[in-house]
VEXDO-942091 format. One record per residue: residue number from 0; residue in one letter; chain; x, y, z of N, C-alpha, C, O in turn. Coordinates in Angstrom, 1 decimal. Layout:
// residues N
NODE num residuo cadena n_east n_north   n_up ca_east ca_north  ca_up c_east c_north   c_up o_east o_north   o_up
NODE NUM       A      A      X       Y      Z       X        Y      Z      X       Y      Z      X       Y      Z
...
This chain:
// residues 137
NODE num residuo cadena n_east n_north   n_up ca_east ca_north  ca_up c_east c_north   c_up o_east o_north   o_up
NODE   0       S      A  -21.9    -2.6 -101.3   -21.5     -1.2 -101.6  -20.3    -1.2 -102.5  -19.5    -2.1 -102.4
NODE   1       T      A  -20.1    -0.1 -103.2   -19.0      0.0 -104.1  -17.9     0.8 -103.3  -18.2     1.5 -102.3
NODE   2       A      A  -16.7     0.8 -103.8   -15.6      1.6 -103.2  -15.9     3.0 -103.3  -15.6     3.8 -102.4
NODE   3       A      A  -16.5     3.5 -104.4   -16.9      4.9 -104.5  -17.8     5.3 -103.4  -17.7     6.5 -103.0
NODE   4       E      A  -18.8     4.5 -103.1   -19.7      4.8 -102.0  -19.0     5.0 -100.7  -19.4     5.8  -99.8
NODE   5       A      A  -17.9     4.2 -100.4   -17.2      4.2  -99.1  -16.1     5.2  -99.1  -15.5     5.4  -98.0
NODE   6       A      A  -15.8     5.9 -100.2   -14.6      6.8 -100.3  -15.0     8.2  -99.8  -16.0     8.7 -100.2
NODE   7       H      A  -14.2     8.7  -98.9   -14.3     10.1  -98.5  -13.0    10.7  -98.5  -12.0    10.2  -97.9
NODE   8       P      A  -12.8    11.9  -99.2   -11.5     12.4  -99.3  -10.9    13.0  -98.0  -11.7    13.4  -97.1
NODE   9       L      A   -9.6    13.1  -98.0    -8.9     13.9  -97.0   -9.1    15.3  -97.3   -9.1    15.7  -98.5
NODE  10       V      A   -9.1    16.2  -96.3    -9.2     17.6  -96.6   -7.8    18.2  -96.2   -7.2    17.9  -95.2
NODE  11       T      A   -7.3    19.1  -97.0    -6.1     19.7  -96.8   -6.2    20.9  -95.8   -7.1    21.8  -96.0
NODE  12       G      A   -5.4    20.8  -94.7    -5.5     21.8  -93.7   -4.2    22.7  -93.7   -3.5    22.7  -94.7
NODE  13       I      A   -3.9    23.3  -92.6    -2.7     24.1  -92.5   -1.5    23.2  -92.2   -1.3    22.9  -91.0
NODE  14       G      A   -0.8    22.8  -93.2     0.3     21.9  -93.0    0.0    20.5  -92.7    0.9    19.7  -92.2
NODE  15       T      A   -1.2    20.0  -92.9    -1.7     18.7  -92.5   -2.9    18.3  -93.3   -3.4    19.1  -94.1
NODE  16       H      A   -3.4    17.1  -93.1    -4.6     16.6  -93.7   -5.5    16.2  -92.6   -5.1    15.7  -91.5
NODE  17       Y      A   -6.8    16.3  -92.8    -7.8     15.8  -91.8   -9.0    15.2  -92.6   -9.2    15.4  -93.8
NODE  18       A      A   -9.7    14.4  -91.8   -10.9     13.8  -92.2  -12.0    14.1  -91.3  -11.8    14.5  -90.1
NODE  19       F      A  -13.3    14.0  -91.7   -14.4     14.2  -90.9  -14.8    12.9  -90.3  -15.2    11.9  -91.0
NODE  20       L      A  -14.8    12.8  -88.9   -15.3     11.7  -88.2  -16.7    12.1  -87.6  -16.9    13.2  -87.1
NODE  21       W      A  -17.6    11.1  -87.7   -18.9     11.3  -87.1  -19.0    10.4  -85.9  -18.8     9.2  -86.1
NODE  22       V      A  -19.2    10.9  -84.8   -19.1     10.2  -83.5  -20.4    10.3  -82.7  -21.0    11.3  -82.6
NODE  23       G      A  -20.9     9.1  -82.2   -22.0      9.1  -81.3  -23.4     8.9  -82.0  -23.5     8.7  -83.2
NODE  24       T      A  -24.4     8.9  -81.1   -25.8      8.7  -81.6  -26.6     9.7  -80.9  -26.8     9.7  -79.7
NODE  25       P      A  -27.2    10.7  -81.6   -27.0     11.0  -83.0  -25.6    11.4  -83.3  -24.9    11.9  -82.4
NODE  26       P      A  -25.1    11.2  -84.6   -23.7     11.5  -84.9  -23.4    13.0  -84.8  -24.1    13.9  -85.3
NODE  27       Q      A  -22.2    13.3  -84.2   -21.7     14.7  -84.1  -20.4    14.7  -85.0  -19.6    13.7  -85.0
NODE  28       R      A  -20.2    15.7  -85.8   -19.1     15.8  -86.7  -17.8    16.5  -86.1  -17.9    17.4  -85.3
NODE  29       F      A  -16.7    15.8  -86.4   -15.4     16.4  -85.9  -14.4    16.3  -87.0  -14.3    15.3  -87.7
NODE  30       S      A  -13.5    17.3  -87.0   -12.4     17.2  -87.9  -11.2    16.6  -87.1  -10.9    17.0  -86.0
NODE  31       A      A  -10.6    15.6  -87.7    -9.5     14.9  -87.0   -8.3    14.8  -87.9   -8.4    14.4  -89.1
NODE  32       I      A   -7.2    15.3  -87.4    -5.9     15.3  -88.1   -5.6    13.8  -88.4   -5.6    13.0  -87.5
NODE  33       V      A   -5.2    13.5  -89.6    -4.7     12.2  -90.0   -3.2    12.2  -89.6   -2.4    12.8  -90.3
NODE  34       D      A   -2.9    11.4  -88.6    -1.5     11.4  -88.1   -1.1     9.9  -88.0   -1.5     9.2  -87.1
NODE  35       T      A   -0.3     9.5  -89.0     0.1      8.1  -89.1    1.1     7.7  -88.0    1.4     6.5  -87.9
NODE  36       G      A    1.6     8.7  -87.3     2.6      8.4  -86.2    1.9     8.3  -84.8    2.7     8.0  -83.9
NODE  37       S      A    0.6     8.4  -84.7     0.0      8.3  -83.4   -0.8     7.1  -83.3   -1.5     6.6  -84.3
NODE  38       L      A   -0.8     6.5  -82.2    -1.6      5.3  -81.9   -3.0     5.5  -81.6   -3.9     4.6  -81.9
NODE  39       R      A   -3.4     6.7  -81.1    -4.7      6.9  -80.6   -5.4     8.1  -81.3   -4.7     9.0  -81.9
NODE  40       T      A   -6.7     8.1  -81.3    -7.5      9.2  -81.8   -8.1    10.0  -80.7   -8.7     9.4  -79.8
NODE  41       A      A   -7.9    11.3  -80.7    -8.5     12.1  -79.6   -8.8    13.5  -80.1   -8.2    14.0  -81.1
NODE  42       F      A   -9.8    14.1  -79.5   -10.1     15.5  -79.8  -10.8    16.1  -78.6  -11.2    15.4  -77.7
NODE  43       P      A  -10.9    17.5  -78.6   -11.5     18.2  -77.5  -13.0    17.7  -77.2  -13.8    17.4  -78.1
NODE  44       C      A  -13.3    17.6  -76.0   -14.6     17.2  -75.5  -15.2    18.3  -74.6  -14.5    19.1  -74.1
NODE  45       D      A  -16.5    18.3  -74.5   -17.2     19.2  -73.7  -17.4    18.6  -72.3  -18.1    17.6  -72.3
NODE  46       P      A  -16.9    19.2  -71.2   -16.2     20.4  -71.2  -14.7    20.1  -71.3  -14.2    19.1  -70.8
NODE  47       C      A  -13.9    21.0  -71.8   -12.5     21.0  -71.9  -12.0    22.4  -71.6  -11.6    23.1  -72.5
NODE  48       R      A  -11.9    22.7  -70.3   -11.6     24.0  -69.9  -10.1    24.3  -70.1   -9.7    25.5  -70.1
NODE  49       A      A   -9.3    23.3  -70.3    -7.8     23.5  -70.4   -7.4    23.2  -71.9   -6.2    22.7  -72.1
NODE  50       C      A   -8.3    23.3  -72.8    -7.9     23.0  -74.2   -7.7    24.3  -75.1   -7.5    24.2  -76.3
NODE  51       G      A   -7.6    25.4  -74.5    -7.5     26.6  -75.3   -8.7    26.9  -76.1   -9.7    26.4  -75.9
NODE  52       D      A   -8.5    27.7  -77.2    -9.6     28.0  -78.1   -9.5    27.0  -79.2   -9.0    27.3  -80.3
NODE  53       Y      A  -10.1    25.8  -79.0   -10.1     24.7  -80.0  -10.7    25.1  -81.3  -10.4    24.4  -82.3
NODE  54       L      A  -11.5    26.1  -81.4   -12.0     26.4  -82.7  -11.0    27.1  -83.6  -11.2    27.3  -84.8
NODE  55       D      A   -9.9    27.5  -83.0    -8.7     28.0  -83.7   -8.0    26.9  -84.4   -7.3    27.2  -85.5
NODE  56       Y      A   -8.0    25.7  -83.9    -7.2     24.6  -84.5   -8.1    23.4  -84.8   -7.5    22.4  -85.3
NODE  57       H      A   -9.4    23.4  -84.6   -10.3     22.3  -85.1  -11.4    23.0  -85.8  -11.9    24.1  -85.5
NODE  58       E      A  -11.9    22.3  -86.9   -12.9     22.8  -87.7  -14.3    22.9  -87.1  -15.1    23.6  -87.4
NODE  59       S      A  -14.4    22.0  -86.1   -15.7     21.9  -85.4  -15.6    22.0  -83.9  -14.5    22.0  -83.4
NODE  60       G      A  -16.7    22.2  -83.2   -16.7     22.3  -81.8  -16.3    21.0  -81.1  -16.0    20.0  -81.7
NODE  61       P      A  -16.4    21.0  -79.7   -16.0     19.8  -79.0  -17.1    18.7  -79.1  -18.3    19.0  -79.3
NODE  62       F      A  -16.7    17.5  -78.8   -17.6     16.4  -78.8  -18.3    16.4  -77.4  -17.6    16.7  -76.4
NODE  63       D      A  -19.6    16.2  -77.4   -20.3     16.2  -76.2  -20.8    14.8  -75.9  -21.9    14.4  -76.4
NODE  64       P      A  -20.1    14.0  -75.1   -20.5     12.6  -74.8  -21.9    12.5  -74.2  -22.6    11.6  -74.4
NODE  65       A      A  -22.3    13.6  -73.4   -23.6     13.5  -72.8  -24.7    13.6  -73.8  -25.9    13.2  -73.5
NODE  66       A      A  -24.4    14.1  -75.0   -25.5     14.2  -76.1  -25.5    12.9  -76.9  -26.4    12.8  -77.8
NODE  67       S      A  -24.7    11.9  -76.6   -24.7     10.7  -77.4  -25.2     9.5  -76.5  -24.8     9.3  -75.4
NODE  68       S      A  -26.3     8.9  -77.0   -26.9      7.8  -76.3  -26.0     6.5  -76.3  -26.3     5.6  -75.5
NODE  69       T      A  -25.0     6.5  -77.1   -24.1      5.3  -77.2  -22.7     5.5  -76.5  -21.9     4.5  -76.5
NODE  70       A      A  -22.4     6.7  -76.0   -21.1      6.9  -75.4  -21.0     6.3  -74.1  -22.0     6.3  -73.3
NODE  71       Q      A  -19.9     5.6  -73.8   -19.6      5.0  -72.5  -18.2     5.3  -72.1  -17.2     5.1  -72.8
NODE  72       Y      A  -18.0     5.9  -70.9   -16.7      6.1  -70.3  -16.1     4.8  -69.9  -16.8     4.0  -69.3
NODE  73       T      A  -14.9     4.5  -70.2   -14.2      3.3  -69.9  -13.5     3.3  -68.5  -13.2     2.2  -68.0
NODE  74       G      A  -13.3     4.5  -68.0   -12.5      4.6  -66.7  -11.0     4.8  -67.0  -10.3     5.0  -66.0
NODE  75       E      A  -10.6     4.6  -68.2    -9.2      4.8  -68.6   -8.9     6.2  -68.8   -9.7     7.0  -69.1
NODE  76       R      A   -7.6     6.5  -68.8    -7.0      7.8  -69.2   -5.9     7.6  -70.1   -5.1     6.7  -70.0
NODE  77       W      A   -5.8     8.5  -71.1    -4.7      8.5  -72.1   -3.9     9.8  -72.0   -4.5    10.8  -71.6
NODE  78       S      A   -2.7     9.7  -72.4    -1.9     11.0  -72.6   -1.0    10.8  -73.8   -0.6     9.6  -74.1
NODE  79       Q      A   -0.7    11.8  -74.5     0.2     11.8  -75.7    1.1    13.0  -75.7    0.6    14.1  -75.5
NODE  80       M      A    2.4    12.7  -75.8     3.4     13.8  -76.0    4.0    13.7  -77.3    4.3    12.6  -77.8
NODE  81       Y      A    4.2    14.8  -78.0     4.9     14.8  -79.3    6.3    15.3  -79.2    6.7    16.0  -78.2
NODE  82       S      A    7.1    15.0  -80.2     8.5     15.4  -80.1    8.8    16.9  -80.1    9.8    17.3  -79.5
NODE  83       E      A    7.9    17.7  -80.6     8.0     19.1  -80.5    7.7    19.7  -79.1    7.8    20.9  -78.9
NODE  84       G      A    7.2    18.8  -78.2     7.0     19.3  -76.8    5.5    19.5  -76.5    5.3    19.8  -75.3
NODE  85       D      A    4.6    19.4  -77.4     3.2     19.6  -77.0    2.5    18.2  -76.8    3.1    17.2  -77.1
NODE  86       G      A    1.3    18.2  -76.3     0.6     17.0  -76.1   -0.8    17.2  -75.5   -1.3    18.4  -75.5
NODE  87       W      A   -1.4    16.1  -75.0    -2.7     16.2  -74.5   -3.0    15.1  -73.5   -2.2    14.1  -73.4
NODE  88       E      A   -4.0    15.3  -72.6    -4.5     14.3  -71.7   -6.0    14.1  -72.0   -6.7    15.0  -72.3
NODE  89       A      A   -6.4    12.8  -71.9    -7.8     12.6  -72.2   -8.4    11.4  -71.3   -7.7    10.6  -70.8
NODE  90       V      A   -9.7    11.5  -71.2   -10.4     10.3  -70.6  -10.9     9.5  -71.8  -11.1    10.1  -72.9
NODE  91       V      A  -11.1     8.2  -71.6   -11.4      7.4  -72.8  -12.9     7.1  -72.8  -13.5     6.7  -71.8
NODE  92       V      A  -13.5     7.3  -74.0   -14.9      7.1  -74.2  -15.0     6.1  -75.4  -14.3     6.2  -76.4
NODE  93       E      A  -15.9     5.1  -75.2   -16.2      4.2  -76.3  -17.5     4.6  -77.0  -18.5     4.8  -76.3
NODE  94       D      A  -17.5     4.7  -78.3   -18.7      5.2  -79.0  -18.6     4.7  -80.4  -17.6     4.2  -80.9
NODE  95       E      A  -19.7     4.9  -81.1   -19.8      4.5  -82.5  -19.2     5.7  -83.4  -19.4     6.8  -83.1
NODE  96       V      A  -18.4     5.3  -84.4   -17.6      6.2  -85.2  -17.7     5.8  -86.7  -17.6     4.6  -87.0
NODE  97       F      A  -17.8     6.7  -87.6   -17.6      6.5  -89.0  -17.1     7.7  -89.7  -17.2     8.8  -89.2
NODE  98       V      A  -16.4     7.5  -90.8   -15.8      8.6  -91.6  -16.9     9.0  -92.6  -17.6     8.2  -93.3
NODE  99       G      A  -17.0    10.3  -92.8   -18.0     10.9  -93.8  -17.5    12.2  -94.3  -16.3    12.6  -94.0
NODE 100       G      A  -18.3    12.8  -95.0   -18.0     14.1  -95.6  -18.3    15.2  -94.6  -18.7    14.9  -93.5
NODE 101       S      A  -18.2    16.5  -95.0   -18.5     17.6  -94.2  -20.0    17.7  -93.8  -20.3    18.3  -92.8
NODE 102       D      A  -20.9    17.3  -94.7   -22.3     17.3  -94.5  -22.9    15.9  -94.6  -22.8    15.3  -95.7
NODE 103       L      A  -23.4    15.4  -93.5   -23.9     14.0  -93.5  -24.9    13.7  -94.6  -24.8    12.6  -95.2
NODE 104       E      A  -25.9    14.5  -94.8   -26.9     14.2  -95.7  -26.5    14.5  -97.2  -26.8    13.7  -98.1
NODE 105       E      A  -25.7    15.5  -97.4   -25.3     15.9  -98.8  -24.1    15.1  -99.3  -24.1    14.6 -100.4
NODE 106       D      A  -23.1    15.0  -98.4   -21.8     14.4  -98.8  -21.7    12.9  -98.5  -20.9    12.3  -99.2
NODE 107       S      A  -22.5    12.4  -97.6   -22.2     11.1  -97.1  -23.5    10.2  -97.0  -23.7     9.6  -95.9
NODE 108       P      A  -24.3    10.2  -98.0   -25.5      9.3  -97.8  -25.1     7.9  -97.7  -24.3     7.3  -98.5
NODE 109       G      A  -25.6     7.2  -96.6   -25.3      5.8  -96.4  -24.0     5.6  -95.6  -23.7     4.4  -95.3
NODE 110       A      A  -23.2     6.6  -95.3   -21.9      6.4  -94.7  -22.0     5.8  -93.3  -21.1     5.1  -92.8
NODE 111       E      A  -23.2     6.0  -92.6   -23.4      5.5  -91.3  -23.3     4.0  -91.2  -23.1     3.4  -90.2
NODE 112       R      A  -23.6     3.3  -92.3   -23.6      1.9  -92.3  -22.2     1.3  -92.1  -22.0     0.1  -91.9
NODE 113       F      A  -21.2     2.1  -92.2   -19.8      1.7  -92.0  -19.3     2.0  -90.6  -18.1     1.9  -90.4
NODE 114       K      A  -20.2     2.3  -89.7   -19.7      2.7  -88.4  -19.1     1.5  -87.6  -19.5     0.3  -87.8
NODE 115       V      A  -18.2     1.8  -86.7   -17.6      0.8  -85.9  -17.6     1.4  -84.5  -17.7     2.6  -84.3
NODE 116       T      A  -17.5     0.5  -83.5   -17.4      1.0  -82.1  -15.9     1.0  -81.8  -15.1     0.1  -82.0
NODE 117       M      A  -15.4     2.2  -81.3   -14.0      2.3  -81.0  -13.8     3.2  -79.8  -14.7     4.0  -79.4
NODE 118       E      A  -12.6     3.1  -79.2   -12.3      4.0  -78.1  -11.7     5.3  -78.7  -10.9     5.3  -79.6
NODE 119       I      A  -12.1     6.4  -78.1   -11.6      7.7  -78.5  -11.1     8.4  -77.3  -11.7     8.2  -76.2
NODE 120       G      A  -10.1     9.3  -77.4    -9.7     10.1  -76.3  -10.5    11.4  -76.2  -10.5    12.2  -77.2
NODE 121       C      A  -11.2    11.6  -75.1   -11.9     12.8  -74.9  -11.0    13.8  -74.2  -10.8    13.7  -73.0
NODE 122       Q      A  -10.4    14.7  -74.9    -9.3     15.5  -74.4   -9.9    16.4  -73.2  -10.9    17.1  -73.4
NODE 123       V      A   -9.2    16.4  -72.1    -9.5     17.2  -71.0   -8.5    18.3  -70.7   -8.8    19.3  -70.0
NODE 124       S      A   -7.3    18.2  -71.3    -6.3     19.3  -71.2   -5.3    19.1  -72.3   -5.1    18.0  -72.8
NODE 125       L      A   -4.7    20.2  -72.7    -3.6     20.3  -73.6   -2.3    20.7  -72.9   -2.4    21.6  -72.0
NODE 126       V      A   -1.2    20.2  -73.3     0.1     20.8  -72.8    0.1    22.2  -73.4   -0.3    22.4  -74.5
NODE 127       P      A    0.5    23.2  -72.6     0.3     24.6  -73.0    0.6    25.0  -74.5   -0.2    25.8  -75.0
NODE 128       A      A    1.6    24.5  -75.1     1.9     24.9  -76.5    1.1    24.1  -77.6    1.3    24.4  -78.8
NODE 129       A      A    0.3    23.2  -77.2    -0.3     22.3  -78.2   -1.2    23.0  -79.2   -1.1    22.7  -80.4
NODE 130       A      A   -2.0    23.9  -78.8    -2.9     24.6  -79.7   -2.1    25.4  -80.7   -2.4    25.4  -81.9
NODE 131       Q      A   -1.1    26.1  -80.3    -0.3     26.9  -81.2    0.5    26.0  -82.1    0.7    26.4  -83.3
NODE 132       A      A    1.0    24.9  -81.6     1.9     24.1  -82.4    1.1    23.4  -83.5    1.6    23.3  -84.7
NODE 133       Q      A   -0.2    23.1  -83.3    -1.0     22.5  -84.3   -1.4    23.5  -85.4   -1.4    23.1  -86.6
NODE 134       L      A   -1.5    24.7  -85.0    -1.8     25.8  -86.0   -0.6    26.0  -86.9   -0.8    26.2  -88.1
NODE 135       A      A    0.6    26.0  -86.3     1.8     26.3  -87.1    2.2    25.1  -87.9    3.1    25.3  -88.8
NODE 136       A      A    1.8    23.9  -87.7     2.3     22.7  -88.4    2.0    22.8  -89.9    2.4    21.9  -90.6
Protein backbone atom coordinates (compact mmCIF):
# COMPACT_ATOMS: atom_id res chain seq x y z
CA UNK A 1 0.00 0.00 0.00
CA UNK A 2 1.08 3.56 -0.56
CA UNK A 3 1.33 6.31 2.04
CA UNK A 4 -1.60 8.07 0.35
CA UNK A 5 -3.79 5.01 0.87
CA UNK A 6 -2.96 4.94 4.59
CA UNK A 7 -3.29 8.71 5.21
CA UNK A 8 -6.38 10.07 6.93
CA UNK A 9 -6.53 13.73 7.88
CA UNK A 10 -7.12 15.18 11.28
CA UNK A 11 -10.37 17.06 11.59
CA UNK A 12 -10.40 20.50 13.19
CA UNK A 13 -12.77 20.72 16.14
CA UNK A 14 -13.54 23.38 18.74
CA UNK A 15 -10.03 24.25 19.93
CA UNK A 16 -8.67 20.79 19.18
CA UNK A 17 -8.15 18.17 16.49
CA UNK A 18 -9.72 14.76 16.25
CA UNK A 19 -9.55 11.65 14.10
CA UNK A 20 -12.11 9.00 13.31
CA UNK A 21 -11.42 5.66 14.97
CA UNK A 22 -13.28 2.57 13.82
CA UNK A 23 -13.61 0.09 16.67
CA UNK A 24 -14.93 -3.46 16.84
CA UNK A 25 -16.46 -6.05 14.54
CA UNK A 26 -18.41 -4.79 12.70
CA UNK A 27 -16.61 -1.43 12.98
CA UNK A 28 -18.30 1.41 14.88
CA UNK A 29 -17.11 4.98 14.20
CA UNK A 30 -15.91 7.35 16.94
CA UNK A 31 -14.40 10.78 16.96
CA UNK A 32 -11.37 10.79 19.25
CA UNK A 33 -9.52 13.91 20.35
CA UNK A 34 -5.86 13.71 19.40
CA UNK A 35 -4.16 14.44 22.72
CA UNK A 36 -0.40 14.01 22.70
CA UNK A 37 -0.28 14.49 26.47
CA UNK A 38 -2.44 11.48 27.33
CA UNK A 39 -1.26 7.92 27.70
CA UNK A 40 -4.60 6.24 27.01
CA UNK A 41 -7.45 6.35 24.51
CA UNK A 42 -10.97 6.44 25.91
CA UNK A 43 -14.45 7.52 24.88
CA UNK A 44 -18.04 7.08 26.13
CA UNK A 45 -19.47 3.59 25.98
CA UNK A 46 -22.99 2.31 26.16
CA UNK A 47 -24.20 2.51 28.83
CA UNK A 48 -22.54 5.58 30.33
CA UNK A 49 -25.16 7.10 32.56
CA UNK A 50 -22.64 9.48 34.18
CA UNK A 51 -21.12 10.89 30.96
CA UNK A 52 -23.46 13.84 30.48
CA UNK A 53 -24.73 14.57 26.99
CA UNK A 54 -21.76 13.14 25.07
CA UNK A 55 -23.28 14.13 21.73
CA UNK A 56 -22.52 17.72 22.76
CA UNK A 57 -18.80 17.00 22.87
CA UNK A 58 -18.35 13.91 20.66
CA UNK A 59 -19.24 13.72 16.99
CA UNK A 60 -20.63 10.20 17.29
CA UNK A 61 -22.63 8.22 19.81
CA UNK A 62 -21.20 5.85 22.42
CA UNK A 63 -19.30 2.66 21.66
CA UNK A 64 -21.40 -0.45 22.27
CA UNK A 65 -19.07 -3.33 23.24
CA UNK A 66 -22.00 -5.76 23.17
CA UNK A 67 -22.40 -5.06 19.42
CA UNK A 68 -18.78 -6.06 18.69
CA UNK A 69 -17.94 -9.74 18.31
CA UNK A 70 -14.25 -9.00 19.03
CA UNK A 71 -14.62 -6.86 22.21
CA UNK A 72 -13.25 -8.37 25.40
CA UNK A 73 -13.32 -6.81 28.86
CA UNK A 74 -9.92 -7.12 30.54
CA UNK A 75 -11.13 -6.62 34.12
CA UNK A 76 -8.96 -3.50 34.48
CA UNK A 77 -10.15 0.02 35.27
CA UNK A 78 -8.50 3.28 34.19
CA UNK A 79 -8.94 6.84 35.33
CA UNK A 80 -7.53 10.09 33.99
CA UNK A 81 -7.46 13.54 35.57
CA UNK A 82 -6.45 16.67 33.67
CA UNK A 83 -4.73 19.77 35.02
CA UNK A 84 -7.88 21.88 34.56
CA UNK A 85 -9.71 19.59 37.00
CA UNK A 86 -11.83 17.37 34.78
CA UNK A 87 -11.37 13.70 34.00
CA UNK A 88 -12.98 10.32 33.47
CA UNK A 89 -13.17 6.72 34.73
CA UNK A 90 -13.35 3.73 32.42
CA UNK A 91 -13.41 -0.04 32.23
CA UNK A 92 -10.84 -1.45 29.83
CA UNK A 93 -11.91 -3.24 26.66
CA UNK A 94 -9.60 -4.87 24.14
CA UNK A 95 -10.82 -4.68 20.56
CA UNK A 96 -9.78 -4.17 16.95
CA UNK A 97 -9.16 -0.50 15.99
CA UNK A 98 -8.15 1.37 12.86
CA UNK A 99 -8.08 5.00 11.73
CA UNK A 100 -10.33 5.97 8.84
CA UNK A 101 -12.39 8.76 7.39
CA UNK A 102 -15.87 9.84 8.39
CA UNK A 103 -17.49 7.33 6.02
CA UNK A 104 -15.94 3.88 5.86
CA UNK A 105 -16.97 3.04 2.30
CA UNK A 106 -16.51 6.48 0.69
CA UNK A 107 -13.52 7.94 2.58
CA UNK A 108 -11.65 4.86 3.71
CA UNK A 109 -11.63 2.01 1.21
CA UNK A 110 -9.21 -0.62 2.48
CA UNK A 111 -8.46 1.15 5.79
CA UNK A 112 -9.59 -1.91 7.74
CA UNK A 113 -6.47 -3.80 6.67
CA UNK A 114 -4.47 -1.50 9.00
CA UNK A 115 -6.41 -2.57 12.11
CA UNK A 116 -4.62 -3.39 15.34
CA UNK A 117 -5.80 -4.92 18.58
CA UNK A 118 -5.56 -2.41 21.40
CA UNK A 119 -6.91 -1.59 24.83
CA UNK A 120 -9.37 1.28 24.98
CA UNK A 121 -11.04 2.93 27.92
CA UNK A 122 -14.78 2.46 27.89
CA UNK A 123 -15.82 5.53 29.88
CA UNK A 124 -18.35 4.85 32.61
CA UNK A 125 -18.26 8.30 34.24
CA UNK A 126 -16.87 11.80 33.84
CA UNK A 127 -15.70 14.16 36.55
CA UNK A 128 -18.57 16.69 36.63
CA UNK A 129 -16.92 19.47 34.59
CA UNK A 130 -15.39 17.21 31.91
CA UNK A 131 -18.06 17.61 29.24
CA UNK A 132 -18.16 21.39 29.53
CA UNK A 133 -14.35 21.69 29.66
CA UNK A 134 -13.97 19.68 26.44
CA UNK A 135 -16.50 21.93 24.71
CA UNK A 136 -14.72 25.10 25.77
CA UNK A 137 -11.21 23.87 24.90
